[in-house]
Kinemage of the C-alpha trace (Angstrom):
@kinemage 1
@onewidth
@group {chain A} dominant
@subgroup {mainchain}
@vectorlist {calphas} color= white
{ca met a 1} P 7.717 -7.379 -9.503
{ca lys a 2} L 6.005 -10.327 -7.846
{ca ser a 3} L 2.260 -10.779 -7.764
{ca his a 4} L 0.419 -12.649 -5.009
{ca met a 5} L -3.081 -13.946 -5.632
{ca pro a 6} L -5.739 -14.197 -2.942
{ca ser a 7} L -7.744 -17.275 -2.069
{ca ser a 8} L -11.161 -15.631 -2.595
{ca asn a 9} L -12.789 -14.629 -5.875
{ca thr a 10} L -13.339 -10.990 -4.860
{ca cys a 11} L -10.416 -8.809 -3.917
{ca arg a 12} L -8.786 -5.415 -3.966
{ca arg a 13} L -5.597 -4.731 -5.874
{ca val a 14} L -2.805 -3.506 -3.632
{ca leu a 15} L 0.585 -2.230 -4.772
{ca ile a 16} L 3.317 -2.514 -2.135
{ca val a 17} L 6.257 -0.163 -2.730
{ca asp a 18} L 9.294 -0.767 -0.525
{ca asp a 19} L 12.975 -1.093 -1.373
{ca his a 20} L 13.414 -3.820 1.264
{ca pro a 21} L 12.280 -7.061 -0.414
{ca asp a 22} L 11.563 -8.865 2.860
{ca thr a 23} L 9.366 -6.035 4.151
{ca ala a 24} L 7.514 -5.835 0.843
{ca glu a 25} L 7.020 -9.600 0.777
{ca val a 26} L 5.599 -9.715 4.324
{ca leu a 27} L 3.132 -6.921 3.520
{ca ala a 28} L 2.134 -8.621 0.276
{ca val a 29} L 1.471 -11.890 2.109
{ca met a 30} L -0.628 -10.100 4.742
{ca phe a 31} L -2.862 -8.595 2.052
{ca gln a 32} L -3.018 -11.996 0.358
{ca val a 33} L -4.085 -13.699 3.589
{ca leu a 34} L -6.929 -11.178 3.856
{ca gly a 35} L -8.063 -12.129 0.343
{ca his a 36} L -6.559 -9.396 -1.808
{ca glu a 37} L -4.267 -9.364 -4.814
{ca ser a 38} L -0.922 -7.718 -4.216
{ca gln a 39} L 2.006 -6.723 -6.347
{ca ile a 40} L 5.439 -5.526 -5.242
{ca ala a 41} L 7.519 -2.683 -6.659
{ca leu a 42} L 11.002 -2.239 -5.161
{ca ser a 43} L 11.610 1.352 -6.295
{ca gly a 44} L 9.776 4.562 -7.030
{ca ala a 45} L 10.331 4.198 -10.768
{ca ala a 46} L 8.980 0.629 -10.695
{ca ala a 47} L 5.940 1.879 -8.761
{ca leu a 48} L 5.133 4.515 -11.384
{ca leu a 49} L 5.206 1.842 -14.086
{ca ala a 50} L 3.267 -0.718 -12.022
{ca val a 51} L 0.386 1.685 -11.407
{ca arg a 52} L -0.327 1.842 -15.133
{ca glu a 53} L -0.288 -1.929 -15.615
{ca phe a 54} L -1.717 -3.181 -12.312
{ca asp a 55} L -4.388 -0.493 -11.686
{ca pro a 56} L -4.271 -0.739 -7.872
{ca glu a 57} L -7.033 0.495 -5.610
{ca val a 58} L -4.514 0.834 -2.778
{ca ile a 59} L -0.845 1.804 -2.796
{ca val a 60} L 1.216 1.213 0.347
{ca leu a 61} L 4.233 3.412 -0.279
{ca asp a 62} L 7.467 3.600 1.712
{ca leu a 63} L 8.642 7.193 2.032
{ca glu a 64} L 12.366 6.486 1.837
{ca leu a 65} L 13.174 4.889 -1.496
{ca pro a 66} L 16.644 4.962 -3.056
{ca asp a 67} L 15.708 6.410 -6.451
{ca ile a 68} L 12.669 8.662 -5.940
{ca ser a 69} L 11.249 9.559 -2.547
{ca gly a 70} L 7.797 8.283 -1.665
{ca tyr a 71} L 6.687 11.914 -1.407
{ca glu a 72} L 7.701 12.525 -5.027
{ca val a 73} L 6.032 9.288 -6.163
{ca ala a 74} L 2.766 10.294 -4.473
{ca arg a 75} L 2.864 13.779 -6.021
{ca ala a 76} L 3.579 12.311 -9.462
{ca leu a 77} L 0.709 9.844 -9.102
{ca arg a 78} L -1.733 12.544 -8.008
{ca asp a 79} L -0.744 14.568 -11.096
{ca thr a 80} L -1.798 11.720 -13.430
{ca thr a 81} L -5.083 10.044 -14.223
{ca tyr a 82} L -3.609 6.616 -13.406
{ca ala a 83} L -4.035 7.055 -9.656
{ca his a 84} L -7.344 8.903 -9.713
{ca gly a 85} L -9.358 7.483 -6.823
{ca thr a 86} L -6.450 5.373 -5.590
{ca phe a 87} L -5.947 5.296 -1.829
{ca ile a 88} L -2.265 5.988 -1.106
{ca ala a 89} L -0.935 5.126 2.347
{ca ala a 90} L 2.491 6.333 3.448
{ca val a 91} L 4.571 3.966 5.553
{ca ser a 92} L 7.582 5.211 7.425
{ca gly a 93} L 9.673 4.673 10.494
{ca trp a 94} L 8.944 8.307 11.333
{ca gly a 95} L 5.658 9.440 12.797
{ca arg a 96} L 6.132 13.009 13.978
{ca ala a 97} L 3.425 15.578 13.285
{ca glu a 98} L 5.611 17.232 10.633
{ca asp a 99} L 6.091 13.853 8.877
{ca val a 100} L 2.334 13.330 8.711
{ca ala a 101} L 1.770 16.916 7.505
{ca arg a 102} L 4.371 16.530 4.747
{ca ala a 103} L 2.725 13.265 3.646
{ca arg a 104} L -0.638 15.043 3.525
{ca arg a 105} L 0.788 17.836 1.385
{ca ser a 106} L 2.285 15.252 -0.977
{ca gly a 107} L -1.073 13.622 -1.675
{ca phe a 108} L -1.165 10.698 0.743
{ca asp a 109} L -4.503 9.650 2.207
{ca ala a 110} L -3.038 8.122 5.374
{ca his a 111} L 0.275 7.782 7.202
{ca phe a 112} L 1.248 4.622 9.086
{ca arg a 113} L 4.338 3.988 11.117
{ca lys a 114} L 6.501 0.904 10.498
{ca pro a 115} L 6.445 -1.917 11.218
{ca ile a 116} L 2.947 -2.641 9.959
{ca gly a 117} L 1.159 -5.650 11.393
{ca leu a 118} L -1.967 -7.428 10.256
{ca ser a 119} L -4.404 -5.161 12.135
{ca arg a 120} L -2.846 -2.084 10.455
{ca val a 121} L -3.298 -3.757 7.068
{ca arg a 122} L -6.975 -4.163 7.965
{ca asp a 123} L -7.088 -0.463 8.971
{ca ile a 124} L -5.720 0.512 5.560
{ca leu a 125} L -8.384 -1.559 3.809
{ca leu a 126} L -11.189 -0.215 6.019
{ca ala a 127} L -10.168 3.377 5.254
{ca ile a 128} L -11.168 2.945 1.598
{ca glu a 129} L -14.737 3.872 0.763
{ca pro a 130} L -16.446 2.736 -1.319
{ca pro a 131} L -14.446 -0.388 -2.136
{ca arg a 132} L -13.872 -1.409 -5.709
{ca thr a 133} L -13.634 -5.140 -6.253
{ca phe a 134} L -11.745 -7.187 -8.795
{ca thr a 135} L -12.055 -10.816 -9.787
{ca cys a 136} L -8.936 -12.849 -9.226
{ca asp a 137} L -8.172 -15.821 -11.428
{ca glu a 138} L -5.880 -18.054 -9.394
{ca pro a 139} L -5.981 -19.400 -5.842
{ca ala a 140} L -3.275 -18.347 -3.422
{ca thr a 141} L -0.513 -20.624 -2.260
{ca gly a 142} L 1.493 -20.498 0.928
{ca glu a 143} L 0.635 -19.818 4.551
{ca leu a 144} L 1.047 -17.013 7.011
{ca val a 145} L 2.071 -18.017 10.488
{ca ser a 146} L 1.896 -15.155 12.995
{ca ile a 147} L 2.856 -11.539 12.556
{ca pro a 148} L 2.898 -9.349 15.677
{ca asp a 149} L 1.282 -5.949 15.525
{ca ala a 150} L 3.170 -3.698 17.910
{ca trp a 151} L 2.644 -0.263 16.365
{ca ala a 152} L -0.422 1.925 16.119
{ca pro a 153} L -1.215 3.915 12.980
{ca ile a 154} L -0.938 7.638 12.664
{ca thr a 155} L -4.402 9.028 12.026
{ca pro a 156} L -5.509 9.120 8.394
{ca ser a 157} L -4.671 12.399 6.695
{ca arg a 158} L -7.986 13.018 4.945
{ca ser a 159} L -11.139 11.205 3.976
{ca arg a 160} L -11.926 10.284 0.390
{ca pro a 161} L -14.782 12.055 -1.407
């Protein structure tokens, strides 16, 4: 698991779960550019472990993982105290009504269709109320050039209490 540190002193912790390293890395960098700390897990099992150690406020979870489906990961997280209050966003190449409904039933707070651009990352962050903040210790390194945002999100599944 890689961790990316933001350039500001106040940030949210975001866990990116995707079995495609390049996709996970791009998402992690987008959150970093917006001033948030991100960590990557490349499997469902790694995600379940990372939640305990990283304590994310947001989990961006691919639905199609090779070991455990994103649906199963979300259900497992909702059954524990580790993800209590955590905003879990499903990301998938599928966006049919039945896909969104299944994500809702599995405990996701929102469903977004891939690919996810920078404005969708902002939408994910804006959907969290009230925000928790964490202090980050190190400045970020690296730059983000330009990432197109060609896809619109599927409407959030439910609002947080």
